[in-house]
N, C-alpha and C positions, 0 to 999 in steps of 0.2 A: 620307652615306646612312644613314637610320634603318631598321633591319631589324625584322621582326616579333618576332624573339627579344629584341631590346632593348626593344621596347614592352612585352612580357609581363613583363619584369624591372623595369619602373618601379614605384615604391612604390604609386602610386595603383591600378595594376592588380593588383599582388601582394596588395593588401588583399582582393581578391575570391577569392583562392585559385585562380589559373588552373591548369587542367590541359589539356595538349595531348592531344586524343583522336584526332586524325587528321592526316595530312600533315606529320609532323614534319620530313621532309626538305626542306620548303619554308620553314623558319623564318628563313632568311637572305634571304628576299625583301624588297625595298624597300617600305616603307610611305610612299607619297607623300601620302596624306591619310586622314582617318578620317571615316566616315559612320555616323551613328546612324539605323537604319532598321527599321521594322516592316512593310515592303512585301515581298510575295512576288515581285514583279517588279522589284526594285531594279537588277538587272543592266543593264537598258536605259539606266540613267542614269549608268553608270560609264564612266570613261575609262581605267582601268588603274592598278594600284598602290594601290587603296583598301583599307583595313581596315574591315570591316563589324561594327558593334556592334548586337546585338539581344537583346531579352528572349525572343524566340521565339514571341510570341503570334500572329504571322501566318504562321508556318512551316506548310507543307502537312502535313496529317495522314497522307496515304497515302505509301507508299514511292516510287511513281512520281513523284509531285509533289516529294518530297524530293530524289530523284535529279536531276530536271530543275532544281530550284533550285540545286543544287551545280554542275551542268554549265553553267548560265548564268553563275554567278559566275566559274567558272574560265575560261569563254570570254571574259568581259569583262576578264579580267586582274586580278581582285581579288587582293590579297596575302594575305587570310585572313578568317576568320569567327570572331567571339567571341560565344558564347551565354551569357547570364545565366540560370542555372537557378533554379527555384522558383516562377516565375509561372505557367507552363503545363507546363513539362517538368521532370522530376526528373533526367533525364539527356539528353544530346544524342541526338536521334532516331537510331536505328540506320541508317535509310536514308541520312541525311546523313553520318554518320560513315563508313560503309562506302564510299559513293561518293566522299567527299572523299579517303579514303585511296587509292582507285584513281586519281584524277586528280591527286593531289598538292597538293590545296588544304588548307592548314593550318586546323584547327578547334580552338578552345580553349573550354573550359567554365569559367564563373565560378561557384564554389560559394557565394558570398556577394554580396549586392547591392553594386554600385559606382556612384557617381554618374557616369553617362556623360559629362556635361558637363565634369567634371574631367579625364576621360581625354582628351577631344578638345582641351581647352585646353592640357593638358600636352604632348600629342604635336604639336599644331600649332605651339606655341611652339618646340619643339625643331627642327621642320622649318624654320621660318622663320629661326631663328637660324643653322642650318647653311647655309641658302641665302645669308644675309647674309655669313657667314664665307667662303663659297666665292667670293662676289662680290669681297670685299676681297682675297682671295688672288689672284683673277684679275687685279684691277687692279694689284696689286704685281708679279705676274709680267709683265704687259704693260709696265709702266714699266721693269722690270729689263732685259728683253730688247730693248725699244726703245732703251734707253740703250746696250746693247752694240752694237747695229747702227749707231747713230749714231757711236759711238766707233771703229768698224771693228774690233771685237774678232775674235779668231781663232776657228776652229772649236773648239779646245780650251777657250778661255775660255767659250764658250757652253755646252758640255757640262758643264764644271765648275760653272757657275752653276746649271744644271738640277739637278745632284746636290745642291747646297747647298739650293736652294729646296724640293726634293721630300723631302729627308731619306733618299733612296735612292741606291744605286749606279745610274749611267747609262752606257750603252755606245752609241757610234755605230758601227754596222756597215755595210759596203757590201753590194751586192746579192749578192755571193758569200759572204755570212755571215762575213766577216772583221772582227774587232774593230779598228776604225780608231783610235778615241779612247776612252779609258776614264777614268771618274771614279768610283773605287770607294767614295769616302766612308769610312764606318767599316768597310766590308767589306774582306776580304783580296783584293787584286788577283789573286793566284795562284789562290785558290779560285773567285773570280768567273769567271775566264777559262779554267778547266780544261775542256778538250775543248769549247771554245766553239762551233766550227763545227758539230760534230755535234749538239750540244744545240740550237743555233739552227735548224738545218734541220728539227728536229722541231716547231718552232713554226709556227702559221699566220701568213702574211704579211699585214699590213694593206695594203689597196689603195685604200681610199676616203679622200679628203681629210678630215683631222681625226678619223678614226675610230680608236679604240683597240680592240685585240683581246687576249684572253687566250688563250695557247697551251694546247694540251691536255696536253702532257707536263709542263710546269712552269708555275707561275702567273706568267707574264711579261706585261708590258704593252708593246705594240709600236705605234709611231707612224711612219707613212711620212714621208719627207722629200723635198720637191720636188713640182712640179706633176704632175697625174695622168699626163700623157703622157710625163713624163721623171723618173720616180722614180730617185733615185740613192743613197739610203741609208735606214736605219731607225734610229730611236732606241729603245733597249730599257731598261726598268727591270725587272730580275728581282725576283721575290718581293714585289711590293707587297701590302699588306693588302687583302683582299676589300672592295670598296665604297669604297676610298680614291680618290675622284674627283679629289682635289687633285693626285695624281701625274700622272694623265692630262692634266689641264689644263696643268701645268707642261711636260710633254713636248710638248704641242701648240704651246705658245708658243715653246719652244726650237726645234722643227722649223721654225716660221715664220722665226725668226731665222737659222737655218742656210740655209734656202732663199734668203733675202735676201742673206746673206753670199756664197753661191756666185754669185748673179747679179752682184753688184758686183765680184767678183774676175774673173769670166769675161768680162763685157762692159765693155770700156773705152769707155764712151759719154760723151757730153758731159754737163755738169751740167744743161743744159736738158732733155736727153732723160731723164736720171735723175729730174728734178723732175716732168716730165710723167708718166712711168711711175709715180712714187710716188703721185700723186693718183689716177690711174686704178686702180692696183693696190689701194690702200686702199679705194676705193669697192667694188670687186669682192670684196675679202676680207670686208668687213662684210656684203655681200649674201649671199655664200656661207655665212658662219657665222651668218646671221640676227642679226647684231649691229646695234644702232641706230647710224646714222651721225651724227657731229657735223657737222651741215650748216653751221653757222657757221664752223667751222674749215676745212672743205673749201672753202667759198666764199672765205675769206681766202687760202688757198693758191692757188686758181685765179686770183683777181684779181692776186695778186703775179706770176703768170706771164703776165698780159696777157689772160686770158679773162674776158669779162664774163658774169656769171651771173644778175644781177638783172634782172627784167623782160625776159628773153630766152627764146627757144625753143631748148631744148637737145636734141640728137639724137645718138645713137650711130651710128658708121659703122665697118665692118670691111673690111679688105683681106686677102683670104685667098689665099695662094700657097704651099702646102706643098712641101717637097722631094720629087721623084719617087723618088729613091733615098736610102737611109740615108746620113747623113754623120756625122762625129764632132762632138763638142761645139764645138770651135774653129771648124770650118767652118760649123756651124749658127749660131753667134754672128755670124760674119762675114756670112753670108747674110741674117740678120735685120736686121743694121745697114744693109745695102744697101737692103733693102726699106723700112725705116723712113725712110731718108734720101730715097729717091725720093718717098715719100708726103709727107714734110715739104716738099720742093721744090714739090710740087703744091699744098699748102696755101698756101704763100707766093705762088706765081704767080697763084692765084685770089683772094688776099687774104681767105681764109676764116679766121675766128677759131676755133682748135681746139687741143686738146692731142693730141699724137701719142705713142702708147705701144705698145711690144712687150711683151705680157704672156705670150704663149706662142709657141713656135716656129711660124713660117710665117704668123703673123697679126699685123697692125698694127691697133690700135683708135684711133679718133678720137672725141674728145668735142667736137662742133661746137656753136658758139653763133651763133644767127641772130637778126636783129632781130625785134622783136615785130610782131604784126598782119600777118604775112606770109601770103599765101594759099597753098593747097596747090600751086597752079601755080608760085608763086614759089619755094617751098621745093624743089620738084622741079627747077626750073631751076638752083638753086644746087648741088644734089646732082649733077645731070647734068654741070655744068661742072667740078665737083671730080673726079668719076669719070673724065671724059675726060682731065683733066690728069694724074691718076694713070697712066692708060694711056700717055699720051705720055711721061711721065718714065721709066716702066719701059722703054719701047722705046728711049729715048735712052740709058739705062744698059745696054742690051744684055741685058735680063732675058729669059731663055729660057723660063721656066716660065709656064704660064697662070695667070691670077689672076681672082678675082671680087670684086666690091664688094657688100656687103650693108648695108642701113640699118635702123635700129630705128624705133620710134615717137617722134615729138616729145614732149617732156615740158616741164613748166613749172618744176620745182624740181630742185635737185641731188640730193635724196634719191631721185628716181625714175630718175636717170641709169643706174644699174647695170642695170636691167631693159632699157633701150634698148640698152645696149652688149652685153648677153648676147644679146638678140634679133638684133642686127646680126651678131654672130659666127655664130649658128646659121644665119641666112639665107645668109650668104656661103658657109658650108660646104655647105649643102644645094644652093645654086645652082651649085656647082662640078660637080654631076652633070648639069646641064641643058645643052643645046646652046648654044654661044657665039652671041651675036647682037650685031651692030654697033649695032643699034637700042636695045639694053638695056645701057648702060654700068654700071648698078647694078640691084640687085634689092631688093625689100622683101617683107614678109610676104605681101602680096597676090599676089606672083608664085609663091611656093613653097607658100603656104597652110599652115594649121596642121597638117594631117596630114603634110605634107612635113617640117616641122620636128620634129614628134613622132616620125615614122618614123626620122629620123636619130638620135634620142636614145632610141629605145624599149628599147635594151638597157642604158641607163644605170641602175645600181642605185638611184640616188636618185630617178629618175623612176618606176621600178617600185614603189619603196617609197611614193612619193607616191600613186600610183594605188591601192595596197592600203590605205593609211591612209584614203583618202577613201571607198572602197567596201567594204572588207573586212567591216565590221560588218553592212552591208546584205546582202551575199552570204551571210554566216553566218546571218543571220536568215531569209533565204529558204530556205536549206538545212534549217534546223531546223524550219521551219513549212511547207515545201513551197509557198512563196509565190512571187510574181513582182513584188516591189516594185522590183527593179532595172529591169524592163521598164516599170513605171509611171513611174519616175524618168526613164528615157530618153525616153518619150513626152511627159512634162511639159516637159522641156528642149527637145525638138524643137518643141513647140507654143508655145514662148516664154512659158509660163505662162498661156496662154489656156485657161481651164477649159472654155469652151463648145466650142472646137475639139477639145480633148482628150476631152471627153465623147462627141462624135460619132465621133471616130476609134476610141476604145476600146470604144464601145457600153456604157458604164457611166453610171449616174446621177451627177449632180453630188454628192449626199450621199455616195455610195460613193467617189467620187474624193477628196473632201475628207478622208474618213476615212483613205484610203490615204496621202495626202500628209502628214497629221498623223502617221501612224505612221512614215513615212520620216524626218520631222524629229526625232521622238523617238529613233529608232534611231541616226541619224547625229549628232544634236546640232547641227543647222544650221537656219538660217532660209531657206526656199525663196523668200522674197521679197527676199532679199539678193542683189544682182547678182554680187558677188564669190564667194559660196558657190556659186551656180549655175555660174559660169565654172569654178571648181575641179572641180566634179562633172562638168561636160561634158568638160573636159580628161582627167579620170581615165577616163571612159568611152571616149574616143578612144584613149587609151593601151592600155586593155584590148582594144579592137577590133584595134588594130595588132599586138598580141602574140598574138592568136588565143585 
């Protein structure tokens, strides 16, 4: 991570005699990119983390305009402002300096001319090189921990490797804040673990998958271990350097290896079941982490397991039957194996081509492969037959708990399968709250509707963050300007982009509507003619409505 402090220390910047005149407390902010701009309304074009370079020729002359300029930069998440003096201003305008100090936006003055193009080239090269180095480190960590998992390495081996790769001490602690495994590295173990439990309890606990948090008492990095519904440990790296993202990445890879290690030790399942689960889990992990899936590799693994994926219709199916009362880990594993075995028997009895995997307690996922050119009625018949077979197998096994079957959308390529699997899981869980029906052996999104799925997930921090990221800038713009662009956006989406219908419903002229829509696109940085963008915005509005 490149900070503003480091940018100001670069020789090309130092040649201009930089002087920090406001917001010094924010000098450790990350500089994600550099913009050279003489626009007074540049904030609308920012995405956050940008350093703005300007000669000041377009800065507002009045204090009110200067304060508004700073507020907009801070609101857009700019990392700082650098003003070259001499062209218009002999000093940074007081209105800008004072307001920047109030809001914590770093402002630096250059007392000599500096070629801005050299600054941008230098900074961007550093950023890109750092990203490339981080990518290489990520690949190395992935290979290392994948190798440990394949070799059946112990928990201690995984923690030790994490310490070696990160260059920091690493501790695996349980949920009671007891240090279970320690790899002190160059640190003193005694000093590292002194009063560990009390110190650990003062730290914030990471709860989201793959998220790292810094505790408030000491600069610790904490990564949760295990699936969201069954956290069982935390990996801790005390005292990492601020902005050292490499440590976080190594800990996240180690946490994945530890979670896999625990699954393999706890569930003594067949090699076939492990292989099925491996393919499905890898697809879902890539999807959750927004990593690109190596589709060729996944297809090869699927084919080796007997699943045809080329020129086929792929669809995710989920069987959901959680335990009514809490049980221990051993009983949970035994219960999940029984559920998966019943589903596997149903797959075989109906001659359905599918991978069967238990990825989380109480839920079995199926990646089904159907022949091409099948009609919707034909697909429905296959799914109905499979769902009825699951019901029969569970009854034969004496399964006492209710279950629901959810299906996702059919997809054509392996890369789209995770979305279908995730949707199937959501549908199955939401459908569990619906009255049982003998006429409905399975449910799809049309049965629970989008609002039902989003309602079940409305408290998920990731969904809340998604809605805020989609609409936050527009809401902030409305608040600043007492506008109603969010209302206009909602009406536009409701009208499916039909400007004539929207004009009649809103009692606004077409030119006025086009102006509003253009402003919405500028504020959000989206194309309202893009179907996926509109879908994302529509979902974000639904989430906001559900949360009140």
